[in-house]
C-alpha positions in Angstrom: 185.6 121.8 149.9 182.1 121.6 148.3 181.6 118.1 146.8 179.4 119.7 144.0 182.4 121.5 142.7 184.4 118.3 142.5 181.5 116.6 140.7 181.4 119.5 138.2 185.2 119.2 137.7 185.1 115.5 137.2 182.1 115.6 134.8 183.5 118.5 132.9 186.9 116.8 132.5 185.3 113.6 131.5 183.2 115.4 128.8 186.4 117.2 127.6 188.1 113.8 127.1 185.1 112.2 125.3 184.9 115.2 123.0 188.6 115.2 122.2 188.3 111.5 121.4 185.3 112.1 119.1 187.1 114.9 117.4 190.0 112.6 116.7 187.6 109.9 115.4 185.9 112.4 113.1 189.3 113.4 111.6 190.0 109.7 110.9 186.6 109.2 109.3 187.2 112.3 107.2 190.4 110.8 106.0 188.7 107.5 105.1 185.9 109.3 103.2 188.4 111.4 101.3 190.4 108.3 100.3 187.2 106.6 99.1 186.2 109.6 97.1 189.7 109.8 95.5 189.4 106.1 94.7 186.1 106.6 92.8 187.6 109.7 91.1 190.5 107.7 89.8 188.0 105.2 88.4 186.2 108.1 86.7 189.4 109.4 85.2 190.1 105.9 83.7 186.6 105.8 82.3 187.0 109.3 81.0 190.0 108.3 79.0 188.1 105.4 77.4 185.0 107.5 76.8 187.0 110.3 75.2 188.5 107.9 72.7 185.0 106.6 71.9 183.6 110.1 71.6 186.4 111.1 69.2 185.8 108.0 67.2 182.1 108.4 66.7 182.4 112.1 66.2 184.6 111.4 63.2 182.6 108.4 62.2 179.3 110.2 62.3 180.7 113.0 60.0 182.0 110.4 57.6 178.6 108.6 57.8 176.8 111.9 57.0 179.2 112.5 54.0 178.4 109.0 52.7 174.7 109.5 53.1 175.0 112.8 51.3 176.9 111.1 48.5 174.2 108.5 48.1 171.5 111.2 48.2 173.2 113.1 45.4 173.6 109.9 43.4 169.9 109.3 43.8 169.2 112.9 42.7 171.3 112.2 39.6 169.4 109.0 39.0 166.1 110.8 39.3 167.2 113.4 36.7 168.3 110.4 34.6 165.0 108.6 34.9 163.1 111.8 34.1 165.1 112.1 30.8 164.4 108.4 30.1 160.7 109.0 30.4 160.8 111.9 27.9 162.9 110.0 25.4 160.7 106.9 25.7 157.7 109.0 24.9 159.4 110.5 21.9 160.3 107.1 20.6 156.8 105.8 21.2 155.4 108.7 19.0 157.3 107.2 16.1 155.7 103.8 16.7 159.0 102.1 16.6 158.8 99.9 19.7 156.4 97.0 20.0 153.6 97.4 22.6 155.1 94.7 24.7 158.6 96.2 24.7 157.3 99.7 25.3 155.2 98.6 28.3 158.1 96.6 29.7 160.4 99.6 29.5 157.8 102.0 30.7 156.8 99.9 33.7 160.5 99.4 34.8 161.2 103.1 34.5 158.0 104.0 36.4 158.6 101.5 39.2 162.2 102.7 39.6 161.0 106.3 39.6 158.7 105.4 42.6 161.6 103.5 44.3 163.8 106.6 43.8 161.2 108.8 45.5 161.1 106.4 48.4 164.9 106.3 48.6 165.2 110.1 48.4 162.6 110.6 51.1 164.3 108.1 53.4 167.8 109.3 52.9 166.8 112.9 53.4 165.4 112.0 56.8 168.6 110.1 57.5 170.8 113.1 56.7 168.6 115.4 58.8 169.1 112.9 61.7 172.8 112.7 60.9 173.1 116.5 61.3 171.2 116.3 64.6 173.6 113.6 65.8 176.7 115.5 64.8 175.4 118.6 66.6 174.8 116.5 69.7 178.3 115.1 69.3 179.8 118.6 69.3 177.9 119.6 72.4 178.8 116.3 74.2 182.5 116.7 73.3 182.6 120.2 74.7 180.7 119.3 77.8 182.9 116.3 78.4 186.0 118.5 78.2 184.5 120.8 80.8 183.6 117.8 82.9 187.1 116.4 82.7 188.5 119.8 83.9 186.1 119.6 86.8 187.1 116.1 87.6 190.7 117.1 87.8 189.8 120.1 89.9 187.8 117.9 92.3 190.8 115.5 92.4 193.0 118.4 93.6 190.3 119.5 96.1 189.9 116.0 97.6 193.7 115.6 97.7 193.9 118.8 99.7 191.1 117.6 102.0 193.0 114.3 102.5 196.2 116.2 103.5 194.1 118.4 105.8 192.6 115.4 107.5 196.0 113.8 108.0 197.2 117.0 109.7 194.0 117.1 111.7 194.6 113.5 112.8 198.1 114.3 114.0 196.9 117.5 115.8 193.8 115.8 117.3 195.8 112.8 118.4 198.3 115.0 120.2 195.4 117.0 121.7 193.6 113.8 122.7 196.7 112.5 124.5 197.2 115.9 126.3 193.4 116.0 127.1 193.3 112.5 128.6 196.4 113.3 130.6 194.7 116.4 131.9 191.5 114.4 132.7 193.5 112.0 134.9 195.2 114.9 136.7 191.8 116.6 137.3 190.6 113.3 139.0 193.3 113.8 141.5 192.2 117.3 142.4 190.6 116.3 145.7 193.8 114.5 146.7 195.9 117.6 145.9 193.5 119.8 147.8 193.7 117.6 150.9 197.5 117.6 150.6 197.4 121.3 149.8 199.7 120.6 146.9 199.5 124.0 145.3 202.1 123.2 142.6 200.1 120.3 141.2 196.9 122.4 141.3 198.7 125.1 139.4 199.9 122.5 136.9 196.3 121.4 136.4 195.2 125.0 136.0 197.9 125.5 133.3 196.8 122.3 131.6 193.2 123.4 131.6 194.2 126.8 130.1 196.3 125.1 127.4 193.4 122.7 126.8 190.8 125.4 126.0 193.3 127.5 124.1 194.2 124.5 122.0 190.5 123.8 121.5 190.2 127.4 120.3 193.0 126.9 117.7 191.3 123.6 116.6 188.0 125.4 116.3 189.5 128.1 114.1 191.3 125.6 111.8 188.3 123.2 111.8 185.9 126.1 110.8 188.2 126.9 107.9 188.4 123.2 106.9 184.6 122.9 107.2 184.1 125.9 105.0 186.4 124.4 102.5 184.7 121.0 102.8 181.3 122.7 102.1 182.8 124.2 98.9 184.1 120.8 97.8 180.7 119.3 98.6 178.9 122.0 96.5 181.4 121.6 93.7 180.9 117.9 93.7 177.1 118.3 93.6 177.4 120.6 90.6 179.8 118.1 88.9 177.3 115.3 89.6 174.4 117.2 88.1 176.5 118.1 85.0 177.6 114.5 84.6 174.0 113.3 84.8 173.0 115.8 82.2 175.9 114.6 79.9 174.8 111.0 80.5 171.2 111.9 79.5 172.6 113.6 76.3 174.6 110.5 75.4 171.7 108.2 76.0 169.4 110.5 74.0 171.9 110.7 71.2 172.2 106.9 71.2 168.4 106.7 70.9 168.5 109.0 67.9 171.4 106.9 66.4 169.3 103.7 66.8 166.3 105.4 65.1 168.7 106.4 62.2 170.0 102.9 62.1 166.5 101.6 61.5 166.1 104.0 58.6 169.4 102.9 57.2 168.1 99.4 57.3 165.1 100.4 55.3 167.4 102.2 52.9 169.5 99.1 52.6 166.5 97.1 51.4 165.6 99.8 48.9 169.1 100.1 47.5 170.2 96.5 47.5 166.9 94.9 46.5 164.5 97.3 44.9 167.1 99.2 42.9 168.4 96.0 41.3 165.0 95.3 39.8 165.7 98.0 37.3 168.9 96.4 36.0 167.3 94.0 33.5 166.3 97.1 31.5 169.9 97.1 30.2 169.4 93.8 28.5 166.1 94.9 26.9 167.6 98.0 25.2 170.7 96.0 24.1 168.4 93.7 22.2 166.7 96.5 20.3 168.0 97.2 16.7 167.1 100.9 16.1 165.9 102.2 12.7 167.5 105.3 11.2 164.6 107.5 12.3 165.0 106.6 16.0 168.7 105.9 16.0 169.7 109.0 17.9 166.8 108.7 20.4 167.6 105.0 21.1 171.3 105.8 21.4 170.5 108.4 24.1 168.0 106.2 25.9 170.6 103.3 25.9 173.3 105.6 27.3 171.0 106.9 30.0 170.0 103.4 31.0 173.6 102.1 31.1 174.6 105.1 33.2 171.7 104.5 35.5 172.7 100.8 35.8 176.3 101.7 36.5 175.2 104.2 39.2 172.9 101.7 40.8 175.7 99.1 41.1 178.0 101.8 42.6 175.4 102.9 45.1 174.5 99.3 46.0 178.2 98.5 46.7 178.6 101.6 48.8 175.5 100.8 50.7 177.0 97.6 52.0 180.0 99.6 53.3 177.5 102.1 55.0 175.6 99.3 56.7 178.8 97.7 58.1 180.1 101.1 59.4 176.7 102.0 60.9 176.6 98.7 62.7 180.2 99.2 64.0 179.3 102.7 65.1 176.3 101.3 66.9 178.6 98.9 68.9 180.8 101.9 69.9 177.7 103.9 70.8 176.4 101.0 73.0 179.8 100.8 74.8 179.8 104.6 75.4 176.3 104.4 76.9 177.4 101.6 79.3 180.6 103.4 80.3 178.6 106.6 80.9 176.2 104.8 83.2 179.1 103.2 85.0 180.7 106.6 85.4 177.5 108.0 86.9 177.5 105.2 89.5 181.0 106.3 90.5 179.9 109.9 90.6 177.0 108.9 92.8 179.5 107.2 95.2 181.8 110.3 95.0 178.9 112.5 96.0 178.0 110.3 98.9 181.6 110.1 100.2 182.1 113.9 99.9 178.9 114.4 101.8 180.1 112.1 104.5 183.5 113.8 104.5 181.8 117.2 104.9 179.7 115.9 107.7 182.8 114.4 109.4 184.4 117.9 109.2 181.4 119.4 111.0 181.9 117.8 114.4 185.5 119.0 115.1 184.0 122.6 114.9 181.2 121.7 117.3 183.3 119.6 119.6 186.2 122.1 119.9 183.6 124.8 120.6 182.3 122.8 123.5 185.8 122.1 124.8 186.6 125.8 124.8 183.8 126.2 127.3 184.8 122.9 129.2 188.4 124.0 129.5 187.4 127.5 130.7 185.0 125.9 133.3 187.8 123.7 134.5 190.3 126.6 134.8 187.8 128.8 136.6 186.7 126.1 139.1 190.3 125.0 139.8 191.4 128.6 140.4 188.5 129.0 142.9 189.6 125.8 144.7 193.2 127.0 144.7 192.1 130.4 146.2 190.1 128.6 148.9 193.1 126.8 150.3 195.7 129.5 150.1 
């Protein structure tokens, strides 16, 4: 018997066994990567639950904030209309030379200063409301995108669960194939002995084992190809989910930046409403101290009423502003938390992406390995048959 044929048999059998072992190891790695991905997905689902609560909270809170800002804006518009009327009435009173120069200048200066403060407040709060509307629109987009993201996370969870079950079945199958393959390898190593003994039965048994070996490899190749195709779809889906999640994270971070800019303007408005507005309030004492003559009685009564209404509105707006400041600061805390959770979630998504990529790569080798073992098994069967024919 040609020693070269024996060498080919032994080397081919040895390669068959090594490949079968590597296929089994790849299936185990695939299972491990699937389990890691599922673990990170479960963490994402937990973060999603917390994030969705925060998103619902500041979605409602930002609408409420906008409504409060709009209320203050309208109050300031009413105050502006009030001040414009005060200016007209004060001029009419001055035409009658009723007020002293000192009193007139005092009232005129307070009304003028408050008019300028009102313009500053209206300009600031108008920009705040515009920003409020931008933030609310971003909230709506984020809320919709997060819902789509959650659906995708649950879908990916189902896909990775399926991949895990496939890998468990692959481990069982490849373990059985490995045991059978190693047993066949040991038998092949006895070929020379069986030839010398002319043990045709054992040689036929080895030929049957080789035939089963490459046919089993063909089945493994078919199922592994299907699993690899599925793994690539999971990988592609994961990549898309990762990109979508990064985009959502960028939206949340950008929205938080807009919110912080708005908070700075709210701080400016707070100073205007709580400090500058109150500088007008002493006017009430001034008009209360004036005893009007009959010829200006109606004018002074109107001026006094306008001033008292303005003072009442100022006190109301000032009190409301404190509530707005507190709620804005609270909302900012929740926004900070949402940004941190989103960044943490992206870290998990990054890990999921890596694990799924590794899982996909681990699914690749069983296709390649089983393809090689189809050829190895066929080579073994062919050479063993030739040896058997040579001794019959």
